[in-house]
KEDRENSE-42082 format. One record per residue (C-alpha): residue number from 1; x, y negated, z negated. Coordinates in Angstrom, 2 decimals. Layout:
REC / NUM / X / Y / Z $
...
***
This chain:
REC / 1 / 5.20 / 15.01 / -11.23 $
REC / 2 / 4.15 / 15.44 / -7.60 $
REC / 3 / 3.47 / 19.05 / -6.68 $
REC / 4 / 5.25 / 20.55 / -3.69 $
REC / 5 / 2.84 / 20.45 / -0.75 $
REC / 6 / 2.91 / 22.89 / 2.17 $
REC / 7 / 3.19 / 21.41 / 5.65 $
REC / 8 / 2.89 / 23.45 / 8.82 $
REC / 9 / 5.10 / 22.45 / 11.74 $
REC / 10 / 6.30 / 23.64 / 15.12 $
REC / 11 / 9.99 / 23.73 / 16.05 $
REC / 12 / 10.89 / 21.59 / 19.08 $
REC / 13 / 13.54 / 22.54 / 21.61 $
REC / 14 / 13.49 / 19.24 / 23.46 $
REC / 15 / 14.16 / 15.77 / 22.08 $
REC / 16 / 14.11 / 12.30 / 23.55 $
REC / 17 / 11.41 / 9.81 / 24.54 $
REC / 18 / 9.85 / 12.01 / 27.21 $
REC / 19 / 9.64 / 15.00 / 24.89 $
REC / 20 / 8.20 / 12.81 / 22.12 $
REC / 21 / 5.48 / 11.49 / 24.44 $
REC / 22 / 4.56 / 15.05 / 25.39 $
REC / 23 / 4.28 / 16.00 / 21.71 $
REC / 24 / 1.91 / 13.07 / 21.10 $
REC / 25 / -0.23 / 13.99 / 24.11 $
REC / 26 / -0.72 / 17.40 / 22.49 $
REC / 27 / -2.12 / 15.79 / 19.33 $
REC / 28 / 1.02 / 16.11 / 17.26 $
REC / 29 / 3.63 / 13.80 / 15.76 $
REC / 30 / 7.33 / 14.25 / 16.54 $
REC / 31 / 9.50 / 14.49 / 13.44 $
REC / 32 / 13.00 / 15.45 / 12.37 $
REC / 33 / 14.49 / 17.06 / 9.27 $
REC / 34 / 18.05 / 15.97 / 8.52 $
REC / 35 / 20.64 / 16.03 / 5.72 $
REC / 36 / 21.64 / 18.78 / 3.32 $
REC / 37 / 24.83 / 19.50 / 5.23 $
REC / 38 / 22.90 / 21.02 / 8.13 $
REC / 39 / 22.20 / 19.98 / 11.69 $
REC / 40 / 19.02 / 17.95 / 12.31 $
REC / 41 / 15.95 / 20.03 / 13.14 $
REC / 42 / 13.34 / 18.61 / 15.54 $
REC / 43 / 9.76 / 19.54 / 14.69 $
REC / 44 / 6.19 / 18.54 / 15.50 $
REC / 45 / 3.43 / 18.16 / 12.90 $
REC / 46 / -0.32 / 17.80 / 13.30 $
REC / 47 / -1.44 / 14.20 / 13.89 $
REC / 48 / -4.61 / 14.36 / 11.76 $
REC / 49 / -2.78 / 15.99 / 8.86 $
REC / 50 / 0.05 / 13.46 / 9.06 $
REC / 51 / -2.28 / 10.47 / 9.22 $
REC / 52 / -4.25 / 11.77 / 6.22 $
REC / 53 / -1.08 / 12.26 / 4.15 $
REC / 54 / 0.30 / 8.82 / 4.98 $
REC / 55 / -2.87 / 6.88 / 4.29 $
REC / 56 / -3.67 / 8.84 / 1.11 $
REC / 57 / -0.69 / 7.10 / -0.54 $
REC / 58 / 2.43 / 8.47 / -2.21 $
REC / 59 / 3.71 / 9.97 / 1.05 $
REC / 60 / 7.33 / 8.98 / 0.46 $
REC / 61 / 7.36 / 10.43 / -3.06 $
REC / 62 / 5.89 / 13.81 / -2.07 $
REC / 63 / 8.08 / 16.88 / -1.76 $
REC / 64 / 6.99 / 19.12 / 1.12 $
REC / 65 / 7.73 / 22.70 / 1.97 $
REC / 66 / 7.77 / 22.57 / 5.75 $
REC / 67 / 7.10 / 25.84 / 7.55 $
REC / 68 / 8.38 / 25.73 / 11.12 $
REC / 69 / 8.18 / 29.09 / 12.85 $
REC / 70 / 8.58 / 31.02 / 9.60 $
REC / 71 / 11.56 / 28.96 / 8.46 $
REC / 72 / 10.68 / 27.06 / 5.28 $
REC / 73 / 12.52 / 23.88 / 4.33 $
REC / 74 / 11.96 / 21.62 / 1.36 $
REC / 75 / 12.11 / 17.97 / 2.40 $
REC / 76 / 10.86 / 14.54 / 1.45 $
REC / 77 / 9.73 / 11.82 / 3.89 $
REC / 78 / 12.33 / 9.11 / 4.23 $
REC / 79 / 10.67 / 6.95 / 6.89 $
REC / 80 / 7.79 / 6.90 / 9.34 $
REC / 81 / 6.72 / 4.74 / 12.26 $
REC / 82 / 3.17 / 3.60 / 13.00 $
REC / 83 / 1.74 / 2.16 / 16.17 $
REC / 84 / 1.57 / -1.60 / 15.48 $
REC / 85 / -1.88 / -1.87 / 17.05 $
REC / 86 / -3.70 / 1.38 / 16.22 $
REC / 87 / -1.81 / 2.43 / 13.08 $
REC / 88 / -1.38 / 5.95 / 14.48 $
REC / 89 / 1.76 / 7.77 / 13.21 $
REC / 90 / 4.44 / 7.89 / 15.91 $
REC / 91 / 7.38 / 9.57 / 14.16 $
REC / 92 / 8.45 / 10.89 / 10.74 $
REC / 93 / 11.93 / 11.38 / 9.27 $
REC / 94 / 12.33 / 14.03 / 6.56 $
REC / 95 / 15.35 / 14.46 / 4.27 $
REC / 96 / 16.27 / 18.00 / 3.26 $
REC / 97 / 16.21 / 18.57 / -0.47 $
REC / 98 / 18.85 / 20.83 / -1.98 $
REC / 99 / 18.42 / 22.49 / -5.39 $
REC / 100 / 19.80 / 20.29 / -8.17 $
REC / 101 / 19.89 / 17.22 / -5.95 $
REC / 102 / 18.94 / 13.74 / -7.18 $
REC / 103 / 17.02 / 11.39 / -4.92 $
REC / 104 / 16.39 / 7.66 / -4.89 $
REC / 105 / 12.70 / 7.02 / -4.31 $
REC / 106 / 10.25 / 4.11 / -4.54 $
REC / 107 / 7.69 / 5.02 / -7.18 $
REC / 108 / 4.48 / 2.96 / -7.50 $
REC / 109 / 3.71 / 1.06 / -10.72 $
REC / 110 / 0.29 / 1.46 / -12.33 $
REC / 111 / -0.73 / -1.18 / -14.88 $
REC / 112 / -3.01 / 0.02 / -17.68 $
REC / 113 / -5.00 / -1.54 / -20.53 $
REC / 114 / -5.53 / -4.91 / -18.83 $
REC / 115 / -8.64 / -5.37 / -21.00 $
REC / 116 / -6.35 / -5.18 / -24.06 $
REC / 117 / -4.25 / -8.14 / -22.90 $
REC / 118 / -5.64 / -11.31 / -24.61 $
REC / 119 / -3.88 / -13.57 / -22.13 $
REC / 120 / -5.91 / -12.01 / -19.32 $
REC / 121 / -9.13 / -10.92 / -20.99 $
REC / 122 / -9.75 / -13.92 / -23.27 $
REC / 123 / -7.69 / -16.79 / -21.91 $
REC / 124 / -8.23 / -16.39 / -18.17 $
REC / 125 / -4.62 / -15.65 / -17.27 $
REC / 126 / -3.60 / -13.65 / -14.23 $
REC / 127 / -1.27 / -10.67 / -13.99 $
REC / 128 / 1.52 / -11.63 / -11.60 $
REC / 129 / 3.04 / -8.39 / -10.30 $
REC / 130 / 6.70 / -8.83 / -9.38 $
REC / 131 / 7.54 / -5.17 / -8.68 $
REC / 132 / 4.80 / -3.03 / -7.17 $
REC / 133 / 7.24 / -0.11 / -6.95 $
REC / 134 / 10.37 / 0.87 / -8.88 $
REC / 135 / 13.48 / 2.22 / -7.21 $
REC / 136 / 14.30 / 5.30 / -9.28 $
REC / 137 / 16.94 / 8.01 / -9.12 $
REC / 138 / 15.17 / 11.22 / -10.03 $
REC / 139 / 15.67 / 14.99 / -9.82 $
REC / 140 / 14.29 / 16.27 / -6.52 $
REC / 141 / 11.98 / 18.69 / -8.34 $
REC / 142 / 10.62 / 16.07 / -10.76 $
REC / 143 / 9.49 / 13.09 / -8.66 $
REC / 144 / 6.88 / 11.14 / -10.65 $
REC / 145 / 3.59 / 10.16 / -9.00 $
REC / 146 / 3.73 / 6.75 / -10.67 $
REC / 147 / 5.12 / 4.81 / -13.63 $
REC / 148 / 2.57 / 3.39 / -16.06 $
REC / 149 / 3.08 / -0.04 / -17.61 $
REC / 150 / 1.00 / -0.89 / -20.68 $
REC / 151 / -0.38 / -4.44 / -20.81 $
REC / 152 / -1.73 / -4.20 / -24.37 $
REC / 153 / -1.20 / -7.39 / -26.40 $
REC / 154 / 0.20 / -9.53 / -23.61 $
REC / 155 / -0.43 / -13.28 / -23.83 $
REC / 156 / -0.09 / -16.01 / -21.20 $
REC / 157 / 3.62 / -16.56 / -20.60 $
REC / 158 / 4.65 / -13.02 / -21.59 $
REC / 159 / 6.84 / -10.98 / -19.23 $
REC / 160 / 7.49 / -7.26 / -18.94 $
REC / 161 / 11.14 / -6.46 / -18.28 $
REC / 162 / 12.31 / -3.12 / -16.96 $
REC / 163 / 13.93 / -2.18 / -20.29 $
REC / 164 / 10.48 / -2.25 / -21.88 $
REC / 165 / 9.09 / 0.26 / -19.39 $
REC / 166 / 9.06 / 3.92 / -20.39 $
REC / 167 / 10.54 / 5.94 / -17.53 $
REC / 168 / 10.18 / 9.69 / -17.05 $
REC / 169 / 12.93 / 11.93 / -18.45 $
REC / 170 / 16.16 / 12.18 / -16.44 $
REC / 171 / 15.16 / 9.10 / -14.44 $
REC / 172 / 17.28 / 6.00 / -13.82 $
REC / 173 / 16.19 / 2.61 / -12.52 $
REC / 174 / 18.53 / 1.57 / -9.71 $
REC / 175 / 17.59 / -2.10 / -9.55 $
REC / 176 / 18.76 / -5.08 / -11.61 $
REC / 177 / 19.17 / -4.32 / -15.30 $
REC / 178 / 17.04 / -7.29 / -16.39 $
REC / 179 / 14.44 / -7.10 / -13.65 $
REC / 180 / 10.98 / -8.48 / -14.42 $
REC / 181 / 8.20 / -6.06 / -13.51 $
REC / 182 / 5.28 / -8.43 / -14.14 $
REC / 183 / 4.19 / -11.44 / -16.16 $
REC / 184 / 0.99 / -13.13 / -17.26 $
REC / 185 / 0.54 / -16.59 / -15.79 $
REC / 186 / -2.05 / -19.28 / -16.66 $
REC / 187 / -5.02 / -20.03 / -14.41 $
REC / 188 / -3.48 / -21.50 / -11.29 $
REC / 189 / -4.08 / -24.76 / -9.49 $
REC / 190 / -4.72 / -22.62 / -6.44 $
REC / 191 / -7.91 / -21.37 / -8.06 $
REC / 192 / -9.11 / -24.95 / -8.52 $
REC / 193 / -8.20 / -25.75 / -4.93 $
REC / 194 / -10.19 / -22.77 / -3.68 $
REC / 195 / -13.20 / -23.82 / -5.76 $
REC / 196 / -12.95 / -27.39 / -4.42 $
REC / 197 / -12.72 / -26.12 / -0.86 $
REC / 198 / -15.74 / -23.86 / -1.37 $
REC / 199 / -17.69 / -26.79 / -2.87 $
REC / 200 / -16.75 / -29.00 / 0.11 $
REC / 201 / -17.90 / -26.30 / 2.54 $
REC / 202 / -21.19 / -25.89 / 0.67 $
REC / 203 / -21.73 / -29.66 / 0.69 $
REC / 204 / -20.99 / -29.88 / 4.41 $
REC / 205 / -23.42 / -27.04 / 5.11 $
REC / 206 / -26.08 / -28.75 / 2.99 $
REC / 207 / -25.56 / -32.05 / 4.83 $
REC / 208 / -25.73 / -30.30 / 8.18 $
REC / 209 / -28.95 / -28.56 / 7.19 $
REC / 210 / -30.48 / -31.88 / 6.04 $
REC / 211 / -29.50 / -33.55 / 9.31 $
REC / 212 / -31.00 / -30.71 / 11.35 $
REC / 213 / -34.22 / -30.95 / 9.30 $
REC / 214 / -34.38 / -34.72 / 9.82 $
REC / 215 / -33.86 / -34.30 / 13.57 $
REC / 216 / -36.59 / -31.66 / 13.72 $
REC / 217 / -39.00 / -33.89 / 11.80 $
REC / 218 / -38.19 / -36.84 / 14.09 $
REC / 219 / -38.83 / -34.71 / 17.17 $
REC / 220 / -42.14 / -33.52 / 15.73 $
REC / 221 / -43.14 / -37.12 / 14.93 $
REC / 222 / -42.22 / -38.23 / 18.46 $
REC / 223 / -44.22 / -35.40 / 19.98 $
REC / 224 / -47.22 / -36.29 / 17.77 $
REC / 225 / -46.99 / -39.92 / 18.90 $
REC / 226 / -46.89 / -38.86 / 22.53 $
REC / 227 / -49.96 / -36.69 / 22.00 $
REC / 228 / -51.85 / -39.67 / 20.52 $
REC / 229 / -50.98 / -41.85 / 23.52 $
REC / 230 / -52.21 / -39.20 / 25.91 $
REC / 231 / -55.49 / -38.95 / 23.99 $
***
């Protein structure tokens, strides 16, 4: 389960594009806390801290205790915006978390024991991941960091359906009841195509090198002939 992380913030009196730009100029990220039957609260959070949390992974499954001017609020990130060019965080939306509340979150899937899957280890198959995250309804105070899926014994052609995945207690999958999480597929034609392309590139480079060598040798021979004539 993800631990509750503290997050310092500053309450904002002004909202809007102009106010947001001013917040960013000060090295902060504009954000808002909404939901829980209360009015939205505009805040600003440190840019470096926000960027670190987002790029560390698991941001949207982390419960934060946000301290804005002495007022502490438990909330979970619902969305964030990044600059399309620089990747710098531009805005964050937080959802208030009320005691006893259930949340729907996207939890990452971690595949374990790949070396124990004969279809992959011995027969050259590839793990085709269909669902990198699972949409789960979970208690707000028990959000899992990840869901582990065991690959032990899988052969080429085998599939892992959601009903075969062990979910944390009091957790419900909100997707399709027969969803496929992953399967083991045979070595693909794409692999052969890539190898053929690489071989063609290597051959072309070899031919080019041979041609350059031949040209250099011809130039040297011509220069030697000219030197003989001059003598």
